[in-house]
C-alpha positions as CSV (number, residue, x, y, z in Angstrom):
1,M,10.8,-28.3,0.1
2,S,13.5,-26.2,-0.8
3,P,14.3,-23.1,1.1
4,R,13.3,-20.8,-1.5
5,N,10.5,-22.9,-2.4
6,L,9.0,-22.9,1.6
7,L,9.5,-18.8,1.1
8,I,7.4,-18.4,-2.3
9,N,5.2,-21.0,-0.7
10,A,5.2,-19.0,2.2
11,F,4.3,-15.8,0.2
12,H,1.7,-16.9,-1.8
13,T,0.0,-18.6,2.0
14,A,-0.5,-14.6,3.1
15,I,-1.8,-13.4,-0.3
16,A,-4.6,-15.5,0.0
17,A,-5.1,-14.7,3.3
18,V,-5.6,-10.8,2.4
19,Q,-7.3,-11.5,-0.9
20,A,-11.4,-9.5,-1.3
21,E,-13.2,-13.2,-0.9
22,A,-11.2,-14.5,1.8
23,V,-12.2,-11.4,4.2
24,M,-15.4,-9.7,3.2
25,P,-17.7,-11.9,3.3
26,A,-18.0,-11.8,7.1
27,H,-18.1,-8.1,7.5
28,L,-21.2,-8.1,4.3
29,A,-22.9,-10.0,6.5
30,T,-22.9,-9.0,9.8
31,Q,-22.1,-4.9,9.5
32,L,-23.9,-3.6,6.1
33,P,-27.2,-2.6,7.0
34,V,-30.4,-2.2,5.1
35,P,-31.0,1.1,4.3
36,P,-34.9,2.5,4.2
37,S,-34.8,2.8,0.5
38,G,-33.1,-0.3,-0.4
39,H,-30.8,1.3,-2.8
40,L,-26.6,0.4,-2.3
41,I,-24.0,2.8,-3.2
42,V,-20.7,1.0,-3.6
43,V,-17.8,3.5,-4.1
44,G,-13.8,3.0,-4.0
45,A,-10.5,3.2,-4.6
46,G,-7.3,0.8,-4.4
47,K,-5.5,-1.6,-5.7
48,A,-7.4,-4.6,-3.9
49,A,-11.2,-2.1,-4.6
50,A,-12.1,-4.5,-7.9
51,A,-12.3,-7.8,-6.4
52,M,-13.7,-6.1,-3.4
53,A,-16.9,-5.0,-5.9
54,A,-16.5,-8.2,-7.4
55,C,-17.4,-9.8,-4.0
56,V,-19.9,-7.4,-3.2
57,E,-21.8,-8.9,-5.8
58,T,-21.3,-12.2,-5.5
59,Q,-22.1,-12.0,-1.8
60,R,-25.3,-10.2,-2.2
61,P,-26.9,-11.0,-5.5
62,D,-30.3,-9.4,-5.2
63,A,-29.4,-6.3,-3.6
64,D,-30.7,-3.3,-5.0
65,L,-27.0,-1.7,-5.4
66,S,-25.1,0.3,-7.7
67,G,-21.5,2.4,-8.3
68,L,-18.0,2.6,-9.5
69,V,-15.2,2.0,-8.1
70,I,-11.3,2.9,-8.9
71,T,-7.9,0.4,-9.2
72,R,-4.6,0.5,-10.7
73,H,-4.4,0.2,-14.6
74,G,-4.3,-4.2,-15.1
75,H,-6.0,-4.4,-11.0
76,G,-9.3,-4.8,-12.8
77,V,-11.8,-7.9,-12.6
78,P,-15.6,-8.0,-14.0
79,T,-18.3,-7.2,-12.6
80,R,-21.9,-6.6,-13.7
81,R,-23.3,-4.3,-11.3
82,I,-20.6,-1.9,-10.3
83,E,-18.8,0.0,-12.5
84,V,-14.7,-0.3,-12.6
85,I,-12.6,2.3,-13.7
86,E,-8.5,1.5,-14.2
87,A,-6.2,4.3,-13.8
88,G,-2.8,5.2,-12.9
89,H,-0.8,4.8,-9.7
90,P,1.8,5.7,-8.1
91,L,0.7,8.9,-10.1
92,P,-2.3,9.9,-10.8
93,D,-3.1,10.1,-14.7
94,A,-6.5,11.7,-16.9
95,A,-8.2,8.6,-16.4
96,G,-8.4,8.8,-12.2
97,L,-9.3,12.3,-12.6
98,D,-12.4,11.6,-14.7
99,A,-12.9,8.7,-12.3
100,A,-12.5,10.5,-8.8
101,Q,-15.1,13.4,-10.5
102,R,-17.5,10.8,-11.1
103,L,-17.2,9.3,-7.8
104,L,-17.8,12.5,-5.9
105,D,-20.8,13.1,-7.9
106,Q,-22.4,9.7,-7.3
107,V,-21.5,10.4,-3.0
108,R,-22.8,13.8,-3.9
109,G,-25.9,12.4,-5.3
110,A,-26.1,9.7,-2.3
111,A,-30.0,10.0,-0.7
112,P,-30.2,10.4,2.7
113,D,-32.7,7.0,2.5
114,S,-29.8,5.2,1.0
115,H,-26.7,4.2,2.2
116,V,-23.0,4.2,1.4
117,L,-20.2,1.3,1.3
118,A,-17.0,2.7,0.6
119,L,-14.5,0.1,-0.2
120,I,-10.8,1.3,0.3
121,S,-7.4,-0.2,-0.1
122,G,-3.7,0.7,-0.9
123,G,-3.0,2.7,-3.5
124,G,-6.4,4.8,-3.3
125,S,-4.4,8.2,-2.4
126,S,-3.3,8.5,-6.1
127,L,-6.4,6.8,-7.8
128,L,-8.8,8.9,-6.2
129,S,-7.1,12.3,-6.7
130,L,-8.7,14.9,-8.0
131,P,-6.8,18.2,-7.7
132,V,-8.4,21.2,-6.3
133,A,-8.8,24.6,-8.6
134,G,-5.2,25.9,-10.0
135,I,-3.5,22.8,-9.6
136,S,-3.1,20.9,-12.9
137,L,-3.0,17.2,-13.8
138,A,1.0,18.0,-14.7
139,E,1.3,20.0,-11.7
140,L,0.3,17.1,-9.0
141,Q,2.0,14.2,-10.8
142,A,5.1,16.5,-10.7
143,V,4.9,17.0,-6.8
144,S,3.5,13.4,-6.0
145,G,6.4,12.1,-7.9
146,A,9.2,14.6,-5.4
147,L,7.5,13.4,-2.6
148,L,7.5,9.5,-3.6
149,N,11.6,9.9,-4.8
150,S,12.2,11.9,-1.7
151,G,12.0,8.8,0.8
152,A,9.3,10.6,3.4
153,P,6.8,8.3,4.9
154,I,3.6,7.5,3.4
155,A,2.0,9.8,6.0
156,E,3.7,12.6,5.5
157,I,2.8,12.3,1.4
158,N,-0.6,11.6,2.4
159,T,-1.2,15.0,4.3
160,V,0.6,16.8,1.3
161,R,-2.5,15.1,-1.0
162,K,-5.3,15.8,1.1
163,H,-4.4,19.6,1.0
164,L,-4.2,19.3,-2.8
165,S,-7.6,16.9,-3.4
166,Q,-11.3,17.4,-3.4
167,T,-12.1,14.0,-2.0
168,L,-9.3,13.1,0.1
169,G,-8.6,13.5,4.0
170,G,-12.6,13.8,4.6
171,R,-13.7,15.6,2.1
172,L,-16.4,12.5,0.5
173,A,-17.3,12.1,4.2
174,A,-18.7,16.0,4.1
175,A,-20.0,15.5,0.5
176,C,-22.1,12.8,1.8
177,R,-25.6,12.6,3.2
178,A,-26.4,9.3,3.6
179,P,-24.7,7.0,6.4
180,V,-21.6,5.4,5.4
181,T,-20.0,2.2,5.9
182,A,-16.3,1.7,5.1
183,L,-14.1,-1.6,5.0
184,L,-10.7,-1.4,4.3
185,I,-7.8,-3.4,3.3
186,S,-5.0,-1.7,5.3
187,D,-1.5,-1.2,3.8
188,V,-0.4,1.1,6.4
189,T,1.7,1.2,9.7
190,G,-1.0,1.3,12.3
191,D,-3.9,0.7,10.9
192,D,-5.5,4.1,10.8
193,P,-8.2,5.0,8.3
194,A,-7.2,8.6,8.2
195,V,-4.1,6.8,6.5
196,I,-5.3,4.5,4.4
197,A,-6.1,6.2,1.2
198,S,-6.0,9.5,2.6
199,G,-8.9,8.8,4.6
200,P,-11.6,10.0,1.6
201,F,-14.1,9.3,4.6
202,A,-12.3,9.5,7.5
203,P,-11.2,12.9,9.6
204,D,-7.8,14.9,9.2
205,A,-5.8,16.0,12.5
206,S,-3.3,17.8,9.7
207,T,-3.3,21.2,8.3
208,Y,-1.6,23.1,5.3
209,A,0.3,24.2,7.8
210,D,2.0,20.8,8.3
211,A,1.8,20.0,4.6
212,L,3.8,22.7,3.5
213,A,6.2,21.4,6.9
214,V,6.3,18.6,4.8
215,L,7.5,19.9,1.4
216,A,10.6,22.1,3.6
217,R,11.2,18.8,5.5
218,W,11.8,16.7,2.6
219,R,13.6,19.8,0.6
220,I,11.0,18.9,-2.2
221,D,10.6,21.7,-5.4
222,A,7.3,21.4,-6.5
223,P,5.1,23.4,-8.7
224,A,4.7,27.2,-7.9
225,S,1.0,26.9,-8.0
226,V,1.3,23.9,-4.9
227,P,3.2,26.5,-2.2
228,R,1.1,28.9,-3.6
229,H,-2.3,26.8,-2.5
230,L,-0.7,25.2,0.2
231,Q,-0.2,28.9,1.8
232,A,-3.4,30.3,0.9
233,G,-5.2,27.5,3.0
234,A,-2.7,28.1,5.8
235,A,-3.7,31.5,6.4
236,G,-7.1,30.9,6.2
237,E,-8.5,30.9,2.7
238,Q,-8.9,28.3,1.9
239,E,-11.2,25.6,3.6
240,E,-9.6,22.9,6.0
241,T,-9.7,19.3,5.4
242,P,-12.3,18.4,7.7
243,K,-11.6,17.5,11.6
244,P,-11.9,14.7,14.0
245,G,-15.5,15.6,16.0
246,E,-16.9,17.2,12.8
247,S,-20.5,16.2,12.2
248,C,-20.0,14.6,9.0
249,F,-18.4,11.9,10.6
250,A,-21.5,10.9,12.5
251,Q,-23.2,8.2,10.3
252,V,-19.8,7.1,9.2
253,E,-18.3,3.7,10.2
254,H,-14.6,2.1,9.5
255,H,-13.9,-1.2,9.7
256,V,-10.1,-2.6,9.4
257,I,-10.7,-6.2,7.6
258,A,-7.7,-7.5,6.6
259,N,-3.9,-5.9,7.2
260,G,-0.5,-6.8,7.1
261,R,-1.0,-9.0,10.5
262,T,-3.2,-10.9,8.6
263,A,-0.7,-12.0,6.1
264,L,2.1,-12.5,8.3
265,Q,-0.1,-14.5,11.0
266,A,-1.4,-17.1,7.7
267,A,2.6,-16.9,6.7
268,A,3.4,-18.4,10.1
269,D,0.8,-20.5,9.8
270,F,2.3,-22.7,6.9
271,C,6.1,-22.2,8.2
272,H,4.6,-24.1,11.5
273,A,3.2,-26.5,9.3
274,H,6.2,-27.9,7.7
275,G,8.2,-28.0,10.6
276,I,9.9,-24.5,10.7
277,R,9.6,-21.8,13.7
278,P,8.0,-18.6,12.6
279,V,8.6,-15.8,15.0
280,I,6.7,-12.5,13.7
281,L,8.7,-9.5,14.0
282,G,6.2,-6.9,13.6
283,D,4.1,-5.2,10.4
284,T,5.1,-1.9,11.6
285,F,8.6,-1.4,10.2
286,T,9.4,2.4,8.4
287,G,12.7,3.8,7.4
288,E,15.3,3.6,4.8
289,A,14.9,-0.2,3.0
290,R,18.8,-0.2,3.3
291,E,19.5,1.0,7.3
292,V,16.3,-2.0,7.6
293,A,18.6,-4.6,5.9
294,Q,21.2,-3.6,8.1
295,A,19.4,-4.7,11.3
296,F,17.4,-7.7,10.1
297,A,21.5,-8.8,8.5
298,A,22.6,-8.5,12.2
299,L,19.8,-10.1,14.1
300,A,20.4,-12.8,11.2
301,R,23.8,-13.2,12.0
302,E,23.1,-13.8,15.7
303,I,20.6,-16.4,15.3
304,R,23.0,-18.1,12.9
305,Q,26.4,-18.2,15.4
306,Y,24.8,-17.9,18.9
307,G,21.3,-19.3,18.5
308,N,20.0,-16.3,20.1
309,P,17.7,-15.2,20.3
310,W,16.0,-17.6,18.9
311,P,17.6,-21.5,17.3
312,S,18.1,-22.3,14.1
313,P,15.9,-23.0,12.1
314,V,13.2,-20.2,12.3
315,V,11.7,-17.7,10.1
316,L,11.7,-14.0,10.5
317,L,8.4,-12.6,9.0
318,S,8.1,-8.8,9.1
319,G,5.7,-6.3,7.7
320,G,5.3,-2.3,7.0
321,E,6.0,0.3,4.3
322,T,10.1,0.9,3.8
323,S,11.4,3.9,2.1
324,V,13.6,4.4,-1.0
325,S,15.6,7.7,-1.3
326,V,16.2,7.0,-5.2
327,R,19.1,9.0,-5.8
328,G,20.6,7.1,-8.9
329,R,19.3,6.1,-12.7
330,G,18.3,2.1,-12.0
331,R,15.1,0.5,-11.3
332,G,13.8,-1.5,-8.3
333,G,11.3,-0.8,-5.5
334,R,12.2,-1.3,-2.0
335,N,11.8,-4.4,-1.4
336,A,14.3,-5.3,-4.0
337,E,16.5,-2.4,-2.7
338,F,16.0,-3.8,1.4
339,L,17.4,-7.9,-0.1
340,L,20.3,-6.4,-2.6
341,A,21.3,-4.6,1.0
342,L,20.6,-7.8,2.9
343,A,22.8,-10.0,0.7
344,I,25.6,-7.2,1.1
345,A,25.7,-7.2,4.9
346,L,25.2,-10.6,5.0
347,N,28.4,-11.3,2.8
348,G,27.4,-15.0,2.0
349,L,26.3,-16.4,5.3
350,P,25.7,-19.8,4.8
351,G,22.2,-21.0,5.8
352,V,20.4,-17.8,5.3
353,H,17.7,-17.5,2.5
354,A,15.2,-14.1,2.4
355,L,12.4,-13.0,-0.1
356,A,10.8,-9.8,0.8
357,A,8.1,-8.4,-1.9
358,D,4.9,-5.8,-1.9
359,T,1.6,-7.7,-1.7
360,D,-0.1,-5.7,-4.2
361,G,2.9,-7.9,-6.7
362,I,4.3,-4.5,-8.0
363,D,7.7,-3.6,-6.1
364,G,7.5,0.2,-6.6
365,T,6.7,0.9,-10.4
366,A,8.3,-2.3,-12.4
367,D,6.6,-5.7,-13.0
368,N,7.9,-7.7,-10.6
369,A,6.5,-8.4,-6.5
370,G,10.2,-8.2,-5.2
371,A,13.2,-11.0,-4.8
372,V,14.6,-13.8,-3.2
373,I,18.2,-14.6,-2.1
374,T,20.4,-17.1,-1.3
375,P,23.9,-17.9,0.5
376,D,25.7,-17.5,-2.9
377,S,23.9,-14.3,-4.2
378,L,26.9,-12.0,-4.0
379,M,29.1,-14.6,-5.4
380,R,26.6,-15.7,-8.3
381,A,26.4,-12.1,-9.2
382,A,30.1,-11.6,-9.2
383,T,30.6,-14.6,-12.0
384,R,28.7,-12.5,-13.9
385,G,30.5,-9.2,-14.0
386,I,28.1,-7.7,-11.5
387,D,29.0,-5.5,-8.3
388,A,26.4,-5.5,-5.8
389,R,27.6,-2.2,-4.0
390,D,27.6,-0.5,-7.5
391,A,24.2,-1.7,-8.2
392,L,22.8,-0.6,-4.5
393,E,24.2,2.9,-5.4
394,N,22.2,3.2,-8.7
395,N,19.3,1.9,-6.8
396,D,19.2,-0.7,-9.3
397,A,17.8,-3.6,-7.3
398,Y,15.5,-4.8,-10.2
399,G,18.8,-5.4,-12.6
400,F,21.0,-7.1,-10.3
401,F,17.7,-9.7,-9.2
402,A,17.0,-9.7,-13.1
403,N,20.6,-11.2,-14.0
404,L,20.3,-13.6,-11.8
405,N,16.9,-14.7,-12.4
406,D,16.0,-14.3,-9.4
407,L,13.2,-11.6,-9.0
408,L,9.5,-12.7,-7.9
409,L,7.3,-12.4,-10.4
410,T,3.5,-12.5,-9.4
411,G,1.4,-10.2,-11.9
412,P,-1.1,-7.6,-10.0
413,T,-2.5,-9.9,-6.4
414,R,-6.0,-7.5,-6.5
415,T,-5.4,-6.8,-2.3
416,N,-2.0,-4.5,-1.1
417,V,-1.3,-5.0,2.8
418,N,2.3,-3.5,1.6
419,D,6.1,-5.8,2.3
420,F,6.2,-8.8,3.6
421,R,9.8,-10.2,4.8
422,A,10.5,-13.5,5.1
423,I,14.0,-14.3,6.7
424,L,14.7,-18.1,6.7
425,I,18.2,-19.1,9.1
426,A,18.4,-23.1,8.8
């Protein structure tokens, strides 16, 4: 098997391991009680929400259930009893706001003797957005877009989102009278339920003052209504998000059923079966994509030249969530940017191939999951008159790899455990 195909097949193996149908049946069988009334209300949000809902219907064919889940446009699957609504991501849209209001109404209307099953996955923060009074959709889109382009870590972005929302930051738990079981496919480092999809059923330790500090730290030019609302909250004029220890969480259970480690272990098993030593470096890498690439390039060079700390052949597997500070006008998500920076840092080092992709199948806002680099990537680009450094400076990794026919195109995977990186050193 060629190095390129080995990496691509390892990625597909990783994706298969974190699909709803692979991870949900055991949890539905052991962790979901039958409510006294017999009625199960299924709600959810995220890129995996529709696939998770379909799995519930398959696994509980005779259950008395109803509900609504929200997923990204293009990530829906057919269901019979649970309504699936597609909405905007990474920026919220009108469809999402309408769906989030309906979902909130269902949670509020849940009878105490029913049971709420919450299906939560990455992307839920945008999909479940329902702004507080005084914040319009356009204003929410503006501040969300500025935060996403700033390079701020997701936990800080979510701190602001929670304090502009009627549904995030534990507010769904506060609105619910019924017991809640939340099943989560985690796309965040650390797998904190308060961070995954901005924790709609989880306690929130952050404050309005923290949200204001995020805007200041990342120099976010937000619409005037946003800091005005946050300042009022910091002054005690707006109700805070529900905090740890509050009574509304007494009947809520969270279960993380898949994460980046799940995907990496599956890829490691695949590589081992094909005679390549896998090394899982971890699934908690964060920071600027191009800076993370520099560190990985140094490690690859050490292995290639000195066999330290592992002799080749070896594949380095890692995950997490890097970020990109957008300054240029090109296209490309954080995984393509990581690869472009890695290719530049390796400078044609023989025997090194790499793949980086987002496990949801969408790297940033483009149509690719990620891309692949080979030892001759820079040379092939140069023969086409493409300057890799110029492309990186313009944040145009998509254009760079598109010209080399090295984009990785999967379409929506209907799951999401965030970044997947595999570097093969022969």
